[in-house]
N, C-alpha and C positions, 0 to 999 in steps of 0.2 A: 536650291538644295537643300542649303543649310537650315531655311525654315522647315522644310518637310523632316529633316533628321530632328530637330528640335520638336516636331508635333509628334513624332514617332517616339521618342524617348517620354515625353510626357506621357503619351497613351499607355506605354509599356509599364510607367510608372504609377500611373493612376489606377491600372486594371487590379493589382492585388489589393489597392486602398478600398476599391469598390466591392470586391469580393469578400474582404474581411467586414466589411459594413454591412453587407448583406447576411453574412454568418452570425454576427452580432445581432442584428435586428430579428433573424428568425429564431435565434437563441433566447433572445428577450422575450419575445412572442411565446416561445413554448414554455419559458419561465412563469410567464403571467397566466399562462391557461393551466399549467400544473398547480401554482398556487391557489387559484380560484377554484379549481377542481378539488383540491384536499380542503378548503374551507367549505366547500359544499357538501363534500361526503361526510364530514363530521358535523355539520348543521343537520344535514338530514338523518343521519343516524338518530340523533337526540330528537328530531321531529317524530321519526317513527315509533321511536319507544314511547314517548309522550302521547301520540295519538292512539297507540293501542291501549295504554292504559285509561284514557279519557273514555274512548268509546266501550270498554268492559267495565267502567265504573257505573253502579248503579244510581250514584247521587253526584252528576256532572254539576260543579258549580257555575260554569260559563259555557258557551258555544265553543267551536273550533278555534276561533280568533283567540281566546283565553289561553288554550292548549299550546298553539303556537309561540305565543307571548312567553310561555313558561319554556318551552323547548330553547328559544334564543336566550332567555336568561341563565339556563343550565349550561348552554355552548359556552357563554362568558364566564359563568364560574368554574368550568373546566380549566379556563386559562389561568385562575388565581384571580382574577378581578371580583371585587367586594360587590354584594348584592344589598339592595335597601328594600326591606319588606314595609310595605305602606297600610295595608290593612290590619293594623293591630288592635286589639281591643282598647288600649289606650289612647290611640290615635297619634301616637309617637311613632315616627318611623325607626324601625329597628335593623341594624345591620345584620348580614349574613355574610360571614367570612370565612368559614371553615369549607377548605377546597377539598372535595373528595379525590385522593391522589391517583385512585385507578382511573377516574375520568381524565386526568392531566395526560394519562398516556396515551390516549386516541389521538388529541391535536398534533402531540408531539411526533407519532410515528407517522402520520399523515403528512407533515411538512417535510420531515426528514426524507420520506421516500420520495417525494414530489421533487425536492432539489436534487437527489441522488440520480432520478431519471432524466431532468433537466441536463445535467453535467453529461450523463452518458449519451444522449442524443446530440451534445453540442459539437462534437467533432474537435478538430484541432490536431494537427501533425506536430508544429513545433512547440516549445515551452511556453513561449510567449502568448500564442495562440489557444492554449489551452488554459492558460491563467486568465485570459481575456474572457474565455468562454465560460470558466468557472465564476468570475465575478460576473458576468452578464446574467447567467442562471440564478446565482443567488438572488440578485436585485429584482429579477423577474418574479421568482417564487415569493419573494417577501412583498411586493407590491402587490401582486395579485391576490394573497391573502389578505393583507391589511385591507384592500377594497371591499372583500367581501365582508370583513368584520368589521368594518365602519356601518355598511349598511345593516348589519345584524344589530349593532349597538343602538343605531337611530330607531329600528322597528321595535327593540325591547323597550326603550324609553317612552314610547308613544301610549303604552298602556300595559295593563295587566298587574298583578299583586307585586311581582318583583319587577324591581327598575336596576339598572346598572350605575355602580358611582363610576361618573366620569373619570376621575383622576385615577382610579385603581385600572379603570379599562384602557386608557390611554398609556399606561405603563405595562400592564401584564401581557396584554395580546401582543404588542409589537416585539417584546422581549422574548414570548415563546416563538414568535415568527421567525425572529433573526437568530437565535441560538438554534433552533431545531434545524433550520436551512443551513445554516453554517455547519453543523455537524453533518449533515448529507452530503454538502459539496466536499468536505473533507475526507470524508470515507470514500467519496466516490474516486478521488486522487490517490487513494491508498494510504491515508493517515499520515501526510509528511509532517515532518518536524520544523518548518519554517513558521506555519501560522502559532504553533506552540510557543517558538521562541519570540516572535513577535507580541504575543500575549504576555510574556515575561517582561518585557520592558517597562511595564508599568510598576515594577517592584523596584527596591533600591538598588543602588549600583553594587554593594557588597553581596546583597543576596542574589541579585542576578548574574554576578561574576561567578558565584558559590554553586549556581546551577546550571549554567550556560556552559560551564568547562567540560571536556571529555568526562572526566570521571563524576561532575555533577549529573549530567545526562542519566548516567547508569544508576545514580544515587536516587534521582527523581523517578526513575522508572520502577526501581525496586519499592521505593516508599509509596509510589502508587498503588500497587499491586496490593501491598501490604494493607493500606488504608482501604481499599475495596473490600479485601476479605475481612477486616475488623468489621467495617460497617455492616457488611452481609451478615456477620455473627450477631451484631446487637440487633439489627432489623429481625434476624430468624428467632433469637430469644426473646424479643419484645412479642413477636405473635404467639410463641408457646404459652409465655406467661398470660396473654388474653385468652388462649383459648383453654388454660387451667382454671382462670379465674370465671370464666363463663360455663363451665361446666360445675364448679363449685357453687354459682348462684344460678343453677339451671332453673330453677323454681320461679325466682323472680324475674328472669328474663323472658320466660314463658310467659308470665302474666302480664309482662309489659306489651310483649308481642300480640296478644288477643285482645288487649284492653285498647290498644292504639286504634285499630278500626277493626270492623265486622265483616265486610266482603271480602271474596278472595282477591279480585283485583287489586283493593288497598293493601291486602297483606302480602301479595306478591311485589307491589311497589315499595313496601317496607321492607321486605327481603333483598331486593335490587339495592335498595340504599344502604342496608347494613354491609352486602357485599361489597359495594364501591368505597365504604368508609374502612374496610379491613386494614389497607396499608396505613391509614391515620392512626387505627387502634395499635397496631404494632410499633409504630413509632412512639405513641404515648406509653406503651409497655416499656420500651427500651428506656425513656426517660426517667419512668418510676425504678427500673433496676439500675441505673446509673447513680441515682440519688437524689436529683433535684424534684423528680416527681413532674407533675404538670397541676394545673390551675383550673378550679371549677368554680369560676366566679371570682369577684375582687376578694382577696383575704383568704380562700379558702384553698389550700395546698395538700394535695394528696401524695404522700412520700412514703418510703419504707421506715423511716423512723418514727414519723408521726403523720397523723392525718386530721385534718380540721374537719368539723363538721360542715359539710356541704349544703348548699342552698337546695330549695326545692327544685329538682331537676325534671325535665320533662320526660315522659313515659318513653324509654327507647330501650330496645334489647340490649345495645353495646354498653350504655350507661348502667345499666344494672349489674355489671362486672366490677363497679367501681369497690375496691375495699373498703370495708366499716372503717369510721373515724375512730381514733383513739391511739394510744402509744402501738409502737410496733412489737410485733411478736417474731420468735424465731423462724416462724414460717414467711413473714415478711422481710427478716434480714437474709433469708437464703436465696433471694434473687440477684443477691449480689454476685453468685457464680456467673451470670451472664457477662458482665464487663469483665471479670477474671479471664473467662474463657476469649474473648475478644482480645484482651491485650496478650494473653499467649498465641493467640493466631497472629498478631501483629509482629511479636517477636521471633516466631518460626519463621514466618515469611521473608522477614529481614535477613535473619542469620541464612536461610536458604538461598538468598539472592546474593549474599556477600561474597560469593565465589568459592571455588571448590577448596577445600581444605582450610575455609577459614581465611581467605587471603586479606580481607580487611582488617584494619587495627581496631582494638576497643573502642577508640574514640570515635572513628568513623562509623562502626556498627552503631552504637549509641545516638550520634547525631542522625542516622538515617532512621532509627525507632523514633527519634522527636520529630523528625520531618513528616513521617507516616502518621504520628499523633494529631499533628496540625492539620493533615489533610482530612484524616477522618473526623477529625473534630469539626471541620467546615462543612463538611457533607452531611452529617449529622444534624448540625446546627440548622442548615438549610432546610433540610428535611423537617425538622422540628417547626420551624416557622412557616412552613406549608400546610402540615398538619394541623395548625392551631388556628385560632382567629375568634372573633367574637360571633355571639349567637343572640345577642339583643343588647339592651342596655342596662346599666346599674349592675345587677348582680350577675350578669352574663355578658358583661362586657369583655372579660377575659376567660378564654376557653380554651386549654391546652397547654402544652408545654411551652417554656420560655425559651427561646432559640439560643440567646448567649450562655444561659446557665448549662444547658444540655451540651453545646460545643465545650464549654471549659471543663466540663465531668469527663466527657469523652477524651480530653487531652491529658487530664491527670490520670486516668485509669490506663490508658495506653503507654503514656511513658513510665509509670510507676511500675506495672506489670510487666510492659513489652520488653524493657532494657534488661532487667536482670536474666529474662528467658532468653534473650537475644545472644547475651555475652555466654550463659551457660551452653547453649546451643552451639554457638561457634567454637568454644573450647571443646566440646564433644566431637564437632565434626572435624576439628583440626588433630585432636589426639587420633580419631579413628583413621583419618588419611595418614598420620605418621606411623600408625600400628601396621597399617596395609602395606605402605611402602618397607618397612622393616620385614615384614613377613614375607612380601616379594623378594628383597634382598637375600634372606634367609634361603627361600626356596630356590633361587637361581644357583647360590652358592651349593646347596644340597644336590640340585640337577647336576651341577658340573661334577662332584664328588662321585656322585652314583655312577656318571658317564665314565670318569675314571677308573673307579673301581671295577665297572663292567669291561673297560678294554684291558684291565689287568687280569682280570679272572677269563676272559676269551683269548689271552694270551696265553694263559696257563693249558687251557684245554685245546687250542688249536694252532698254536704257534708252531711252525715246523721248521722254524730257523734253527742253525746249529746250537748247541749248548755249549757254554764256556767252559773252562777246564775247571774240573772240581765242583759243578753244578749240579743241581737237582734235575732229575729227569722228569717227564711228563707224569710217571706212575710214583713219584715221591722218593724214587732209590738214587743214590749216589752215582754219577756217571762221571767216566773220565775220558774225554773226548780230545783229540787233537784235531784242531781246526786248521787245515792246511790252506784255507781260502783267507780266511780274517771275519772280522765282525761285520756283520751285514748292517747297512744303517735301514733305520724303519722305513718302510715305504718302498725300497729298492728291490731290484729282482734278486732273489735268493739264487746262488750260483749252484750247479749241480754238485752233488756229492760224489766224491771219488769212487770208483767200481771196487766193489767188495771182493778181495782174493777168495779163490777157491779155497771149499772146505778140506779139511785134512783127510786123507783115506783112511787112517787107523781107527782104534776104538776109542771113543772118547770116555774119559773117567769122568766122575762127578765132580771132580775139581776142576774141570775145565782143559785139562792139559791132554795135547793129543798123545795117543800109545802108539809106539813105532810098530810097524806092520809085522806079522809072523813071518819068519823065513820060509820060503818054497811055498806060499799060498799068494795066488795072484787076486788082488783086490777085485772085488765084483762092481761092476759099472754102476754107477748111480742112474738111475731111470727117472725121467721129469714125469710125473703124475699130474694129470688134470684134476684139480679138487672139484669140480662140478662134473666131470665124466662127460663121455661123448653125448649128444643130443640123442634123444630118443624120437627118430624121425617117424616111426609107425605110430607111435600114440600121440603124435603132434597132430594138430588140425591143419590142414594145407592152406586154410584161411587166415592162419596165424602170421601176423608180419615177420615172426623170427624163424618161421619155416625155412629151412635151408634151402628148398627147391624154389623159394619166392625169388623172382629175379630181381623185383624191385626192392626188396629189403634183404640184400645178402647179410649174412652174419660175419662182418669183419671184426677185425680188433677194434676194440675201442681205445682212444688216445685219452689221455687225461684232460686234455683241451675240450674234448667233447663234453666234458661236464658243464662248461660254461655256456650261457645262452649267447649266440651272436649277435641278437637283438638288444641284449642288456647295454645300456650306455655305461654301465659301469663296468667295462672291460679288465680282465686280469692284466696286472703290470708285467709280472712274469710267471713262468712254470714255478710251482712249488712242489717240492718232491714230499711225498706221503711219510708217514712216521715208519712205514715198512722197513725202511734202511736205517731207523735210528738203532742206537745200541742195546736199547731196553728191548725192543722188538726183535733184534737178533739174538740177544741172550734168550728170550721167550722160546724161540723157535729152536734153538740148541737143546734146551731143556727139553722140549717136546719129543726131540729126535732122541736124546738119550734115554728116554724112559721108553719109547718104543723099541729101541735096541735091547733094553734090558728085558722087555716083556717076550720079545721074539727068542731071547736066549733061554727063557726059563721054559718056553714052550717046545723048545727043541725044533723049532721048524727049520731053522737055519744052521743048527749046531752051535755049541759054545765056542767052537774053534774058528767059526766063519769070521774073517777078518772083516768083512765089508760092513758098511752101515747099512739098515735095511733098505727097502725100496722106499 
């Protein structure tokens, strides 16, 4: 029984291991297939293009085998591998090391896409399984791609006019596969920070501690964005310079394009080659704007300050845009605006990423600009190294910009221009944030003052509470009022005003004193008169809700509380007596009554000796 239990436990423990092995084997197979498919698609694209040009060419130099060898050689050249031309006029093999950067984008995109698809289909629920699936997919894609690449290199070395250089092929093709597949796996997992931190372990301890701390990670992210923006400005500025120079030398470029070949298929091939070399020309233009320039053969430098006479260059449209030899002119010096704009861009990006209101110190901001300059210099230096290379021997052994000169110039321009700009923008943003905060404080104080003033004005207009002794009435007159109840606290219910004593029965003098009644004359009774009068029921519409015959809407007396909405959550605290019972209102009514009595006495309707107050 114990043996059965041990066997059952062993089966239960081996089952997840076998399933994991099956998952890894399936992931490895999918990665191998994806890598081989990516290499085949890239090679097939070059083969189709070369075969179309070979078929349409009126003067094919060789058969389809030669065209396929050219396609294989171009596929290797797209990875950065150097080729060797064996059919030269002198019989000496000539290297061809200028990699069209636009062709490099195709294999990089294919490998990255294959690795991403392999990871997405690998599964894995927990973190360990996902990490194992990612490594398996990456290894499968790289091995599958390199398997096809090895066969292509062997095929290209067996014949054709262009042979691969084994040293460059052994370095460049695996590097492209490893880096592109790693980027695909990293992006498939959401770009985690773990691989980046692991890659930074090769740096010195002080630099690693500076970059891996929490603030250092934020600084690295800001510097990376600023470096990318600066590199984009340099690349775009270089492309603009090439376009302007090509238009300036349009006649020479057109002549070179027409003399290079006669058939339309050949001219189409030259046009495609020019398009593939446009990114290279943009990097060359950026190197020219930065100051170091580029090399057109050994000892021939083309720079904005001075240009050496170039050797006999091949007839090519892009080479016709090279500036003339001689000392620099103001037009040549004007290209310095490109690195200035790049430095300003780096400074602005760093200042914008420095936190709201300039939270970073001056030293930290300047250090971030220096870090961005280093990253931008490395990026542009790498592009300069890929954009150049040899095109032959002797005079054409060095062709293009020198990578370390370009990287150093980028660092100097970005730091020299970016640091002052970043500090100025930081100060401006800090001043703006302080100004906004001050305006907000003033605005809040003004709002509070306005609210207080509004409450005072509202109290003057609508406050029905009793007026203190000797105070001012609602209409501005002095009022003397004895408050029998006391001062009412704000927000509490206002007590009712005591009843008003009956009016005197004698004639009222203008002084406000009651006149004693005349002996022998009975006072006339005071009749209460409805100011609105009785409702005219004959003229009213029976459908009117105020009609007295309407049983659903009887005309009842309205209570002051009926003025409040019963559904209003802000219900009244207490009943507030209207200003009708105030002293000023009472005096106004007495004045009206006195004027009415005087008018009736003059008209003689009641007689001057009538002692009562009119109706």
